[in-house]
Residue frames as qw, qx, qy, qz and C-alpha x, y, z in Angstrom:
[[0.219, -0.167, 0.621, 0.734, -16.04, -8.30, 4.41],
 [0.078, 0.523, 0.787, 0.316, -19.62, -8.91, 3.19],
 [0.107, -0.847, -0.423, 0.303, -20.86, -5.88, 5.13],
 [0.225, -0.576, 0.257, 0.743, -18.11, -3.72, 3.65],
 [0.182, 0.119, 0.752, 0.622, -19.04, -4.86, 0.13],
 [0.012, -0.697, -0.709, -0.104, -22.70, -4.09, 0.74],
 [0.203, -0.805, -0.219, 0.512, -22.05, -0.74, 2.36],
 [0.218, -0.428, 0.405, 0.778, -19.69, 0.50, -0.34],
 [0.136, 0.276, 0.788, 0.533, -21.90, -0.73, -3.16],
 [0.063, -0.783, -0.617, 0.056, -24.95, 0.99, -1.67],
 [0.229, -0.705, -0.006, 0.671, -22.92, 4.19, -1.20],
 [0.194, -0.131, 0.589, 0.774, -22.00, 4.24, -4.92],
 [0.016, 0.531, 0.775, 0.342, -25.65, 3.74, -5.89],
 [0.178, -0.813, -0.436, 0.343, -26.75, 6.49, -3.51],
 [0.235, -0.508, 0.224, 0.798, -24.22, 8.93, -4.97],
 [0.167, 0.180, 0.732, 0.636, -25.63, 8.17, -8.40],
 [0.107, -0.714, -0.656, -0.221, -29.07, 9.35, -7.31],
 [0.355, -0.655, -0.304, 0.594, -27.86, 12.17, -5.04],
 [0.137, -0.412, 0.243, 0.868, -26.49, 14.55, -7.70],
 [0.449, 0.656, 0.606, 0.039, -29.01, 15.96, -10.17],
 [0.384, 0.502, 0.265, 0.728, -28.96, 18.63, -12.83],
 [0.238, -0.868, -0.233, -0.369, -30.68, 21.01, -10.41],
 [0.595, -0.794, 0.109, 0.060, -28.27, 20.65, -7.48],
 [0.866, 0.216, -0.009, 0.452, -25.07, 20.01, -9.47],
 [0.262, 0.731, -0.143, 0.614, -23.86, 23.59, -9.01],
 [0.503, -0.714, 0.278, -0.400, -23.94, 23.00, -5.26],
 [0.876, -0.317, 0.351, -0.096, -22.90, 19.34, -4.93],
 [0.902, 0.374, 0.050, 0.209, -20.80, 18.42, -7.96],
 [0.574, -0.602, 0.218, 0.511, -17.11, 18.78, -7.19],
 [0.410, -0.037, 0.482, 0.774, -15.33, 21.01, -9.71],
 [0.033, 0.580, 0.589, 0.561, -18.56, 22.19, -11.34],
 [0.351, -0.825, -0.430, 0.108, -19.57, 23.97, -8.12],
 [0.435, -0.608, 0.060, 0.662, -16.49, 26.19, -8.29],
 [0.408, 0.271, 0.510, 0.707, -16.85, 27.18, -11.97],
 [0.153, 0.314, 0.047, -0.936, -17.98, 30.58, -13.14],
 [0.637, 0.494, 0.410, -0.427, -21.24, 30.81, -15.08],
 [0.467, 0.697, -0.401, -0.369, -19.29, 31.21, -18.30],
 [0.022, 0.388, -0.921, -0.034, -17.33, 28.01, -17.59],
 [0.480, 0.159, 0.785, -0.357, -20.51, 26.11, -16.71],
 [0.645, 0.580, 0.058, -0.494, -22.03, 27.01, -20.07],
 [0.352, 0.575, -0.699, -0.239, -19.19, 25.03, -21.68],
 [0.146, -0.127, 0.964, -0.181, -20.25, 21.88, -19.85],
 [0.570, -0.160, -0.557, -0.583, -23.07, 19.67, -21.18],
 [0.254, -0.283, 0.698, -0.607, -24.36, 19.16, -17.67],
 [0.826, 0.062, 0.110, -0.549, -27.49, 17.21, -18.71],
 [0.852, 0.311, -0.419, -0.042, -25.49, 14.56, -20.51],
 [0.242, 0.460, -0.714, 0.469, -22.83, 14.56, -17.79],
 [0.512, -0.240, 0.529, -0.633, -25.37, 13.94, -15.00],
 [0.923, 0.156, -0.084, -0.341, -26.86, 11.07, -17.04],
 [0.692, 0.408, -0.558, 0.209, -23.37, 9.58, -17.39],
 [0.076, -0.463, 0.629, -0.620, -22.60, 10.28, -13.73],
 [0.742, -0.151, 0.342, -0.557, -25.68, 8.37, -12.59],
 [0.929, 0.256, -0.213, -0.163, -25.14, 5.48, -14.99],
 [0.464, 0.496, -0.646, 0.348, -21.48, 5.15, -13.96],
 [0.233, -0.371, 0.661, -0.609, -22.26, 5.02, -10.23],
 [0.865, -0.013, 0.174, -0.471, -25.14, 2.57, -10.64],
 [0.853, 0.359, -0.377, 0.027, -22.84, 0.29, -12.66],
 [0.231, 0.529, -0.660, 0.480, -20.03, 0.76, -10.17],
 [0.538, -0.305, 0.505, -0.602, -22.28, -0.16, -7.23],
 [0.940, 0.104, 0.059, -0.321, -23.74, -3.23, -8.94],
 [0.772, 0.444, -0.429, 0.148, -20.44, -4.52, -10.35],
 [0.005, -0.565, 0.647, -0.511, -18.64, -3.92, -7.06],
 [0.691, -0.214, 0.471, -0.505, -21.18, -6.09, -5.22],
 [0.946, 0.241, -0.023, -0.214, -21.50, -8.85, -7.83],
 [0.645, 0.525, -0.494, 0.253, -17.77, -9.29, -8.51],
 [0.143, -0.550, 0.620, -0.541, -16.91, -8.90, -4.83],
 [0.800, -0.158, 0.378, -0.438, -19.37, -11.63, -3.80],
 [0.907, 0.365, -0.204, -0.057, -18.18, -13.89, -6.60],
 [0.415, 0.567, -0.598, 0.385, -14.57, -13.56, -5.47],
 [0.399, -0.462, 0.550, -0.570, -15.51, -13.97, -1.78],
 [0.844, -0.061, 0.379, -0.375, -17.47, -17.19, -2.20],
 [0.928, 0.368, 0.056, -0.015, -15.81, -18.80, -5.23],
 [0.576, 0.607, -0.377, 0.396, -12.19, -17.66, -5.06],
 [0.580, -0.179, -0.538, 0.585, -11.04, -16.42, -1.61],
 [0.272, -0.876, -0.314, 0.246, -11.61, -13.80, 1.07],
 [0.440, -0.484, 0.221, 0.723, -8.23, -12.30, 0.19],
 [0.274, 0.245, 0.597, 0.713, -9.11, -11.90, -3.49],
 [0.102, -0.805, -0.547, -0.206, -12.37, -10.16, -2.53],
 [0.405, -0.789, -0.135, 0.443, -10.50, -7.84, -0.16],
 [0.416, -0.218, 0.395, 0.789, -7.91, -6.87, -2.78],
 [0.138, 0.501, 0.641, 0.566, -10.69, -6.20, -5.27],
 [0.231, -0.853, -0.463, 0.060, -12.54, -4.03, -2.77],
 [0.416, -0.686, 0.052, 0.595, -9.44, -1.88, -2.20],
 [0.321, -0.259, 0.500, 0.761, -8.42, -1.44, -5.83],
 [0.252, 0.495, 0.745, 0.370, -11.50, -1.62, -8.11],
 [0.017, 0.912, 0.382, -0.150, -13.11, 1.71, -7.04],
 [0.271, -0.696, 0.260, 0.612, -9.82, 3.55, -7.51],
 [0.316, -0.013, 0.728, 0.608, -9.40, 2.15, -11.03],
 [0.169, 0.678, 0.699, 0.149, -13.04, 2.95, -11.79],
 [0.060, -0.925, -0.190, 0.323, -12.69, 6.61, -10.77],
 [0.320, -0.444, 0.477, 0.688, -9.49, 7.02, -12.77],
 [0.231, 0.296, 0.771, 0.514, -11.49, 5.93, -15.82],
 [0.022, 0.811, 0.575, -0.103, -14.43, 8.11, -14.81],
 [0.174, -0.788, 0.050, 0.588, -12.31, 11.27, -14.63],
 [0.264, -0.240, 0.640, 0.681, -10.68, 10.51, -17.94],
 [0.155, 0.407, 0.820, 0.371, -13.96, 9.66, -19.76],
 [0.013, -0.803, -0.530, 0.272, -16.02, 12.53, -18.36],
 [0.230, -0.451, 0.204, 0.838, -13.82, 15.13, -20.10],
 [0.161, 0.251, 0.708, 0.640, -15.85, 14.69, -23.29],
 [0.078, -0.769, -0.635, -0.007, -18.80, 16.50, -21.69],
 [0.212, -0.770, -0.040, 0.600, -16.84, 19.76, -21.48],
 [0.598, 0.767, 0.180, 0.144, -16.59, 21.90, -24.62],
 [0.009, -0.922, 0.382, -0.054, -13.45, 23.54, -23.29],
 [0.523, 0.445, -0.706, 0.176, -10.04, 21.90, -22.86],
 [0.791, -0.359, -0.480, 0.122, -9.60, 19.28, -20.12],
 [0.255, -0.909, 0.170, -0.283, -8.78, 21.17, -16.99],
 [0.298, 0.522, -0.712, 0.363, -5.57, 20.77, -15.07],
 [0.530, -0.320, 0.553, -0.557, -7.65, 19.56, -12.12],
 [0.949, 0.160, -0.033, -0.269, -8.72, 16.51, -14.13],
 [0.681, 0.473, -0.504, 0.243, -5.10, 15.67, -14.78],
 [0.085, -0.500, 0.639, -0.579, -4.19, 16.28, -11.17],
 [0.787, -0.164, 0.289, -0.520, -7.07, 14.03, -10.07],
 [0.939, 0.257, -0.221, -0.060, -5.87, 11.20, -12.30],
 [0.424, 0.528, -0.599, 0.428, -2.28, 11.58, -11.06],
 [0.365, -0.429, 0.544, -0.622, -3.42, 11.58, -7.42],
 [0.903, -0.034, 0.168, -0.394, -5.63, 8.51, -7.85],
 [0.829, 0.392, -0.385, 0.102, -2.89, 6.68, -9.71],
 [0.156, 0.522, -0.649, 0.531, -0.50, 7.45, -6.86],
 [0.637, -0.278, 0.428, -0.577, -3.07, 6.18, -4.36],
 [0.950, 0.175, -0.102, -0.236, -3.48, 3.01, -6.40],
 [0.623, 0.459, -0.557, 0.304, 0.25, 2.36, -6.43],
 [0.148, -0.473, 0.607, -0.621, 0.45, 3.03, -2.69],
 [0.800, -0.137, 0.277, -0.514, -2.46, 0.70, -1.90],
 [0.919, 0.285, -0.265, -0.067, -1.09, -2.04, -4.15],
 [0.393, 0.505, -0.635, 0.432, 2.34, -1.81, -2.54],
 [0.415, -0.370, 0.541, -0.631, 0.77, -2.00, 0.92],
 [0.913, 0.013, 0.088, -0.398, -1.29, -5.03, -0.03],
 [0.785, 0.399, -0.457, 0.129, 1.69, -6.86, -1.52],
 [0.135, 0.503, -0.648, 0.556, 3.69, -6.15, 1.65],
 [0.544, -0.262, 0.486, -0.632, 1.01, -7.14, 4.11],
 [0.941, 0.114, -0.009, -0.320, -0.02, -10.30, 2.24],
 [0.504, 0.493, -0.683, 0.189, 3.60, -11.49, 2.25],
 [0.839, -0.389, -0.380, -0.017, 3.83, -14.32, 4.75],
 [0.161, -0.741, 0.511, -0.405, 5.45, -13.45, 8.07],
 [0.821, 0.028, -0.570, 0.014, 7.11, -16.74, 8.96],
 [0.639, -0.705, 0.242, -0.191, 8.10, -18.09, 12.32],
 [0.582, 0.484, -0.613, 0.225, 11.63, -19.34, 13.02],
 [0.824, -0.552, 0.034, -0.123, 12.30, -21.75, 15.89],
 [0.499, 0.547, -0.559, 0.373, 15.81, -21.83, 17.30],
 [0.653, -0.268, -0.596, 0.383, 17.34, -23.11, 20.49],
 [0.322, -0.330, -0.394, 0.795, 16.37, -20.71, 23.21],
 [0.168, 0.417, 0.080, -0.890, 14.11, -18.44, 21.19],
 [0.431, 0.565, 0.688, 0.148, 11.28, -18.03, 18.69],
 [0.070, -0.348, 0.171, 0.919, 11.37, -15.31, 16.03],
 [0.413, 0.671, 0.613, -0.058, 8.30, -14.06, 14.19],
 [0.366, 0.099, 0.345, 0.859, 8.96, -11.99, 11.05],
 [0.034, 0.692, 0.555, 0.461, 7.24, -8.85, 9.85],
 [0.038, -0.579, 0.069, -0.812, 6.17, -5.42, 11.10],
 [0.649, -0.524, 0.108, -0.540, 4.35, -6.96, 14.01],
 [0.897, -0.004, -0.415, 0.153, 6.77, -9.79, 14.71],
 [0.314, -0.818, 0.401, -0.268, 9.28, -10.09, 17.51],
 [0.539, 0.276, -0.764, 0.222, 11.96, -12.29, 19.03],
 [0.718, -0.550, 0.062, -0.422, 10.70, -14.20, 22.08],
 [0.094, 0.472, -0.837, 0.261, 13.18, -15.84, 24.40],
 [0.599, -0.194, -0.769, -0.110, 12.20, -19.34, 25.60],
 [0.287, -0.174, -0.663, 0.669, 12.58, -18.12, 29.18],
 [0.230, 0.081, 0.113, -0.963, 9.80, -15.55, 28.51],
 [0.546, -0.102, -0.586, -0.589, 7.24, -18.11, 27.31],
 [0.527, -0.201, 0.571, -0.596, 4.66, -19.39, 29.75],
 [0.640, 0.167, 0.743, -0.103, 2.93, -21.80, 27.40],
 [0.237, 0.280, -0.592, -0.717, 2.33, -22.77, 23.75],
 [0.542, 0.258, 0.729, -0.329, -1.01, -24.26, 22.68],
 [0.031, -0.138, -0.719, -0.680, -2.83, -25.28, 19.53],
 [0.314, 0.372, 0.540, -0.686, -6.30, -23.76, 19.54],
 [0.261, 0.359, 0.816, 0.371, -9.23, -24.39, 17.21],
 [0.022, 0.839, 0.480, 0.254, -11.02, -21.10, 17.69],
 [0.305, 0.270, -0.177, 0.896, -9.81, -17.52, 18.04],
 [0.043, -0.510, -0.562, 0.649, -11.32, -15.19, 20.65],
 [0.263, 0.807, 0.499, 0.176, -14.01, -12.86, 19.28],
 [0.405, -0.021, 0.042, 0.913, -12.35, -9.72, 17.99],
 [0.042, 0.834, 0.498, -0.235, -14.11, -6.42, 18.65],
 [0.120, 0.981, -0.056, -0.140, -11.57, -3.82, 17.50],
 [0.778, 0.265, -0.041, 0.569, -8.29, -3.43, 15.62],
 [0.342, -0.886, -0.059, 0.309, -6.13, -0.99, 17.60],
 [0.017, 0.795, -0.489, -0.359, -3.01, -1.03, 15.42],
 [0.499, -0.150, 0.821, 0.236, -2.37, -3.24, 12.44],
 [0.338, 0.254, -0.580, -0.696, -3.72, -4.70, 9.19],
 [0.472, 0.179, 0.820, -0.271, -6.84, -6.77, 8.62],
 [0.545, 0.419, -0.278, -0.671, -8.16, -7.84, 5.23],
 [0.776, 0.159, -0.550, -0.264, -9.65, -11.16, 4.25],
 [0.910, -0.304, -0.271, 0.083, -7.99, -13.98, 6.18],
 [0.597, 0.236, -0.304, 0.704, -4.90, -11.90, 6.95],
 [0.377, -0.888, -0.128, -0.230, -4.79, -10.15, 10.29],
 [0.695, 0.080, -0.310, 0.643, -1.59, -8.70, 11.76],
 [0.033, 0.517, -0.183, 0.835, -1.11, -6.32, 14.69],
 [0.014, 0.057, 0.722, -0.690, -2.85, -5.42, 17.91],
 [0.427, -0.372, -0.556, -0.609, -6.55, -6.22, 18.44],
 [0.347, -0.191, 0.564, -0.725, -9.02, -6.04, 21.31],
 [0.174, -0.217, -0.952, -0.128, -11.24, -9.00, 22.10],
 [0.404, -0.581, -0.423, -0.566, -14.90, -8.73, 23.06],
 [0.701, -0.567, -0.384, 0.198, -13.79, -9.34, 26.67],
 [0.123, -0.987, 0.098, -0.042, -11.51, -6.29, 26.61],
 [0.752, -0.400, 0.354, 0.387, -8.20, -8.15, 26.30],
 [0.343, 0.841, -0.317, -0.274, -5.53, -6.72, 24.02],
 [0.852, -0.109, 0.473, 0.196, -3.82, -9.41, 21.98],
 [0.073, 0.611, -0.550, -0.564, -1.39, -9.70, 19.09],
 [0.852, 0.348, 0.371, -0.123, -2.39, -11.48, 15.88],
 [0.040, 0.558, -0.657, -0.505, 0.07, -12.66, 13.21],
 [0.698, 0.272, 0.642, -0.165, -2.37, -14.60, 11.07],
 [0.002, -0.381, 0.612, 0.693, -1.15, -15.23, 7.54],
 [0.381, -0.118, -0.766, -0.504, -4.19, -17.37, 6.81],
 [0.664, -0.323, 0.153, -0.657, -7.33, -18.73, 8.43],
 [0.636, 0.146, -0.757, 0.031, -5.72, -22.15, 8.90],
 [0.610, -0.516, 0.352, -0.487, -6.83, -23.94, 12.06],
 [0.507, -0.785, -0.260, 0.244, -5.75, -25.00, 14.54],
 [0.312, 0.808, -0.214, 0.452, -3.56, -21.94, 15.08],
 [0.653, -0.035, -0.495, 0.573, -0.73, -21.46, 17.59],
 [0.326, -0.894, -0.088, -0.295, -1.21, -19.51, 20.79],
 [0.599, 0.156, -0.439, 0.651, 1.95, -18.32, 22.51],
 [0.426, -0.862, -0.200, -0.186, 1.37, -16.96, 26.02],
 [0.412, 0.512, -0.437, 0.614, 4.22, -15.00, 27.56],
 [0.471, -0.311, -0.649, 0.510, 4.97, -14.88, 31.28],
 [0.012, -0.043, -0.127, 0.991, 3.99, -11.25, 31.14],
 [0.403, 0.451, 0.651, -0.459, 0.46, -12.38, 30.22],
 [0.369, 0.538, -0.298, -0.697, 0.63, -11.17, 26.60],
 [0.737, 0.202, 0.644, -0.031, -0.94, -13.53, 24.07],
 [0.172, 0.527, -0.532, -0.640, 0.27, -13.96, 20.49],
 [0.798, 0.305, 0.486, -0.183, -1.82, -15.92, 17.96],
 [0.019, 0.551, -0.635, -0.540, 0.08, -17.19, 14.94],
 [0.814, 0.327, 0.466, -0.116, -1.05, -18.99, 11.80],
 [0.287, -0.365, 0.614, 0.639, 1.17, -19.83, 8.82],
 [0.626, 0.519, -0.071, -0.577, 0.17, -19.83, 5.17],
 [0.589, 0.477, -0.623, -0.196, 2.55, -22.28, 3.51],
 [0.215, 0.218, -0.908, 0.288, 3.43, -24.52, 6.47],
 [0.594, -0.478, -0.614, -0.202, 1.19, -26.60, 8.70],
 [0.327, -0.701, 0.275, -0.570, 0.55, -25.04, 12.09],
 [0.942, -0.312, 0.066, -0.103, 0.54, -28.56, 13.54],
 [0.849, 0.278, -0.144, 0.426, 4.00, -29.12, 12.03],
 [0.144, 0.680, -0.275, 0.664, 5.32, -25.88, 13.50],
 [0.661, -0.591, 0.178, -0.427, 3.90, -26.83, 16.89],
 [0.987, -0.112, -0.013, 0.114, 5.64, -30.22, 16.78],
 [0.612, 0.488, -0.220, 0.583, 8.89, -28.50, 15.86],
 [0.217, -0.730, 0.243, -0.601, 8.51, -26.23, 18.87],
 [0.879, -0.437, 0.051, -0.185, 8.16, -29.22, 21.12],
 [0.902, 0.147, -0.143, 0.379, 11.64, -30.36, 20.10],
 [0.399, 0.493, -0.193, 0.749, 13.23, -27.05, 21.08],
 [0.310, -0.601, 0.166, -0.718, 11.27, -25.48, 23.94],
 [0.122, -0.222, 0.836, -0.486, 11.11, -26.84, 27.50],
 [0.227, -0.258, -0.917, -0.202, 8.60, -29.62, 27.92],
 [0.076, -0.500, -0.656, 0.560, 6.69, -27.67, 30.60],
 [0.116, 0.255, -0.168, -0.945, 5.80, -25.07, 27.97],
 [0.413, -0.038, -0.664, -0.622, 3.21, -27.40, 26.44],
 [0.448, -0.031, 0.636, -0.628, 0.15, -27.98, 28.66],
 [0.427, 0.311, 0.849, -0.011, -2.72, -30.27, 27.78],
 [0.130, 0.275, 0.576, 0.759, -4.37, -29.44, 24.39],
 [0.176, 0.453, 0.416, -0.768, -6.90, -26.61, 24.50],
 [0.203, 0.342, 0.765, 0.507, -9.74, -26.85, 21.99],
 [0.043, 0.775, 0.477, -0.412, -11.56, -23.72, 23.09]]
């Protein structure tokens, strides 16, 4: 998360310095497709000054607010901010930059605002959905994990259930969602093993379910105690399912 904040903030700052009055007709989207007559209606000198100031502010504020949220609020809050703040900023930028054109605001400006607003709604909906807790239900003869990456696991298919205090090192997300402390889907470990994570939080210890097929599922609740869920499993699943505690 910290690396993403740094990289995105530096990118915004770099963009601010990249476009100048001299190269705007080649690099500046929209302006580079205008005719000479249309360009004369744009106060490009003032626009470039605003463009640079906006991106420098965006880069600095993205980093400062993002770090503040990460360290003083939560990883999830920082992740949500990182996904939504730049979109909101660019919606404002497109709207505010119209004052530098002497002609009427082009339809492309309006289309850009509509598209970005749609993206913002889509991203917000996705975040709300993925941050919703996928709970685990324990019944006689089976375990059910909710959500897009959940499943129903018959007790007869379970090799073991452990509480573990450390997750394996993750090298790659192959299919799923990962933001802040929430990770759901298929991931590869540094040792090349493909595992399933349904982590609603970074609560430890978390639950490791190993199926007889060899597949491993790591689960962590948000509202409930993982220890409490584990004790509930002990009451329902066969006693041989629970080997000695593993603290690795």
